[in-house]
C-alpha positions in Angstrom: 120.2 111.7 123.1 118.2 109.7 120.2 118.2 106.1 121.0 119.7 104.3 117.7 115.8 102.3 117.4 113.7 105.3 117.9 113.6 106.7 114.3 112.3 103.1 113.2 110.1 103.0 116.2 108.2 106.6 115.0 108.5 105.3 112.0 106.3 101.9 112.2 103.6 104.4 114.3 103.9 106.8 111.5 103.1 103.6 108.9 99.8 102.4 110.9 98.3 105.4 111.1 99.1 106.0 107.6 96.4 102.6 106.7 93.5 104.8 108.2 93.6 107.0 104.8 93.1 104.0 102.7 90.7 103.7 100.4 89.5 107.1 101.3 92.1 109.3 99.9 92.3 107.7 96.4 93.3 109.2 93.7 96.5 110.6 96.1 98.4 108.1 98.5 97.1 107.3 102.1 100.5 109.0 104.4 100.7 109.1 107.8 103.1 111.6 109.2 103.8 112.2 113.2 105.6 115.7 114.4 107.7 114.2 117.7 109.2 116.9 119.6 111.3 115.7 122.9 110.3 112.4 122.1 107.2 113.2 122.2 104.1 112.7 119.8 102.9 116.6 119.3 100.6 115.9 116.1 99.9 113.2 114.0 97.7 113.2 110.7 96.9 110.9 107.7 95.7 111.8 103.8 92.0 112.6 104.3 89.1 111.5 102.1 89.5 112.9 98.0 93.3 112.9 98.7 93.1 116.7 100.0 94.3 117.8 102.4 97.5 115.6 102.9 98.9 114.1 105.9 101.6 117.1 106.8 99.3 119.4 106.3 97.3 117.8 108.8 99.9 117.3 110.8 101.1 120.4 111.0 97.8 122.5 111.2 97.4 120.1 114.5 101.0 121.1 116.0 100.8 125.1 115.3 104.2 126.8 117.3 105.0 123.2 118.3 106.5 122.0 114.9 109.4 124.6 115.0 112.2 122.6 115.5 110.7 119.2 115.7 111.1 115.8 113.8 108.3 115.0 111.2 108.0 111.6 110.5 106.5 110.8 106.9 105.7 107.7 105.1 106.3 108.8 101.7 108.5 111.3 100.6 106.6 114.9 101.2 105.3 116.2 97.7 107.2 118.8 95.6 104.5 120.0 93.2 101.8 123.0 94.5 98.0 122.5 93.2 94.9 124.3 93.3 94.2 122.6 96.3 96.9 123.3 98.0 100.5 123.6 98.5 103.3 121.5 97.8 104.1 119.8 101.8 107.8 119.9 100.9 107.4 123.7 100.9 104.8 123.4 104.2 107.3 121.5 106.4 110.5 124.2 105.5 107.8 126.9 106.2 106.7 125.4 110.0 110.4 125.2 111.1 110.7 121.8 111.0 114.2 120.7 112.0 114.2 117.0 110.7 112.4 115.2 108.4 112.3 111.2 108.1 110.8 109.6 105.0 110.5 105.8 104.7 110.0 105.7 101.2 110.4 107.9 98.1 107.8 109.3 96.1 107.5 107.0 92.2 105.4 110.2 91.3 107.3 111.9 88.6 106.5 115.3 90.1 108.4 114.6 93.3 110.6 111.8 92.7 113.7 113.0 95.0 112.5 116.4 94.3 111.1 117.0 97.7 113.8 115.2 99.6 116.4 117.6 98.0 114.5 121.0 98.9 114.4 120.2 102.2 117.7 119.4 102.7 118.5 123.0 100.4 116.5 125.0 103.4 119.1 123.2 105.8 116.9 120.6 107.1 118.2 117.4 108.3 116.5 114.8 106.3 117.1 110.9 106.7 115.3 108.5 104.6 114.6 104.9 103.2 113.4 104.0 107.2 111.3 101.1 106.8 110.4 101.1 103.4 108.6 97.9 103.0 106.1 98.2 105.3 105.3 101.6 104.0 104.9 100.5 100.5 102.6 97.2 101.8 100.5 100.1 103.3 100.1 101.9 100.2 100.1 99.2 97.9 96.8 99.8 96.1 98.3 103.2 95.2 101.5 102.1 94.7 100.9 99.5 92.3 98.6 101.7 90.3 101.3 104.3 90.4 103.9 101.7 89.2 101.9 98.9 87.1 99.2 101.0 85.6 96.7 99.0 87.2 94.8 98.0 90.7 95.6 96.0 93.8 93.8 92.9 93.2 92.5 90.8 96.8 90.8 87.9 96.2 89.1 86.1 99.4 88.4 82.5 99.7 85.7 81.0 102.2 86.5 77.4 102.4 86.1 73.8 103.9 88.9 71.8 105.5 88.5 70.0 101.7 88.6 73.3 99.8 85.0 73.4 99.1 83.0 76.7 98.7 79.3 75.4 98.9 77.2 71.9 99.1 76.8 70.4 95.6 73.4 72.0 95.6 75.5 75.4 95.8 74.1 75.9 99.6 77.2 78.3 101.0 75.3 79.5 104.0 77.6 79.7 105.9 80.4 78.0 105.7 82.6 80.4 107.7 81.2 81.6 111.4 80.3 85.1 112.2 83.8 86.3 113.3 85.3 85.5 109.8 82.4 86.8 108.6 83.0 90.1 110.5 86.5 90.3 109.0 85.4 89.9 105.5 83.5 92.9 106.0 85.9 94.9 107.3 88.0 93.9 104.2 85.1 95.1 102.0 85.5 98.3 103.7 89.1 98.3 102.9 88.7 98.2 99.4 87.0 100.6 97.1 85.4 98.0 94.8 83.9 94.5 95.4 84.0 92.2 92.3 81.5 88.3 92.0 81.1 86.6 88.5 78.0 85.9 87.0 77.1 82.9 88.4 77.3 84.1 91.7 75.0 87.2 91.3 72.4 84.6 89.8 72.8 82.3 92.5 72.8 84.8 95.8 72.2 88.2 94.9 74.6 89.5 97.1 74.1 92.8 98.2 78.4 93.3 98.9 77.7 96.1 101.7 79.6 96.4 104.4 77.4 96.2 107.5 79.6 97.0 110.5 78.5 99.6 112.8 80.1 102.4 111.8 81.6 101.3 108.3 78.2 101.5 106.6 79.2 104.4 104.7 82.2 102.4 103.1 80.4 99.6 100.9 82.7 99.5 97.8 81.6 100.2 94.4 80.1 96.9 92.7 81.6 95.0 89.4 80.1 92.0 87.4 83.0 89.6 85.3 80.8 88.9 82.7 80.4 89.3 78.9 77.3 90.9 79.1 75.4 93.8 80.7 75.6 94.9 84.7 72.4 95.6 86.3 71.7 99.3 87.8 74.0 99.9 90.3 76.7 97.4 88.9 80.0 97.7 86.9 80.5 95.2 83.8 83.8 94.4 83.3 84.5 91.8 80.5 87.7 90.6 81.8 90.4 90.9 84.8 92.7 93.0 82.7 89.8 95.3 82.2 89.1 96.5 85.4 89.8 100.3 86.0 88.7 103.0 87.5 90.2 101.8 90.9 93.1 101.6 93.2 91.7 98.3 95.0 89.4 95.2 94.3 88.6 92.8 96.6 87.3 89.5 94.6 84.6 87.6 96.3 83.5 84.9 94.4 83.0 82.6 92.9 85.0 80.0 91.5 85.2 81.1 88.1 85.9 85.1 88.7 88.5 83.7 91.2 90.0 81.2 88.6 90.0 83.9 86.2 91.6 86.7 88.2 94.6 83.8 89.2 95.1 82.7 85.1 95.6 86.7 84.6 98.0 86.4 87.2 96.2 89.6 88.9 96.0 88.6 92.1 98.2 90.3 95.1 97.2 89.4 97.9 94.9 86.0 99.2 92.6 85.9 102.1 91.6 82.3 102.7 89.0 81.6 105.3 88.7 77.9 106.4 86.3 76.3 108.4 86.5 73.5 110.4 84.1 71.5 108.6 84.3 68.7 105.5 81.6 68.7 102.8 82.7 66.3 100.5 81.3 66.4 96.9 80.7 70.0 97.2 81.9 72.6 94.9 85.3 73.2 94.5 86.7 76.8 95.4 88.7 76.8 92.0 88.5 75.6 88.8 91.3 75.7 86.0 93.8 78.1 86.5 95.9 77.9 83.4 98.4 75.8 85.6 100.4 73.1 83.1 103.2 72.3 85.9 103.1 71.4 89.1 106.7 72.8 89.7 105.1 76.7 88.3 102.9 76.3 91.6 105.8 76.8 93.9 107.3 79.8 94.9 104.6 82.4 94.1 103.2 82.8 97.4 104.3 83.9 101.0 102.5 83.8 104.0 102.1 87.1 105.5 99.4 86.4 108.4 97.7 83.6 109.9 94.8 83.8 112.5 92.2 82.1 114.1 88.8 83.8 113.8 86.3 81.8 116.7 87.0 78.7 114.8 87.8 79.6 111.6 91.1 80.3 110.4 92.0 83.5 107.9 95.4 82.8 106.1 96.9 85.9 104.3 99.3 84.9 101.4 101.2 87.4 98.9 102.0 87.2 95.8 105.9 86.9 95.4 107.0 89.1 92.3 109.9 89.8 91.4 111.0 92.8 89.3 
């Protein structure tokens, strides 16, 4: 007999698996799929680089005949549209003889949007959906934001002293945070398609903005420069936060002007605040003018999503509270 919470347990694992595909699966969503039979995982898959094969196709290929009669846990509704790159996942699940499909979130893409569920049900497959939809959408936040709002999902990184400085008064900033916090920052770079700094940071620090973690060096993001002028070779110039295009996820890494511009435009969805246990005093502040005219409007905008120690530094992760 199925335990009441078993579906949520397996779905949590599928959602965690989906994160392996981000950001490499772009422009397709990063989806996770588990195939479970008699309480055991017989196969798993996640969307591959470039968007194909889809998670379901990877898992079905690994499962083979073990898929017949099994339950598939998928973090996004299986697609209902075929393409030159592969068949529709809903059709593949039917052909494989899957007995039951559990879905986290319905696909907002109009080519699927409920059609995948309807096709599975028409084939006599039991379908359960809306199992951990919030967690699934969070794991697919870059693709979901592009799909629903037509813009990239933006993370702002700030590394500061306890008194909110990002550098000494003379501009010296190496290093405010310790080695573990910096390594975590490189991991965040690997999770984004693009990274942006302002002209001042480029001229002062000449940052490489690459990923320097063993095994992830090939995950270095595209480099964007917030500027009204031209960008150096290998960089893409953007004149404003609203002008960023061509990517689903963007990490804003420096400096105060760029951070303030994105906050002023309300284009920050996630905030990474690394704080070192040091006091600088009359240093350079993390932010400039963000256009705030009423202190009351500053409240109720951010939700603490995570907090942890990285060596002697603290990382707090905040998510923007948005009303639909």
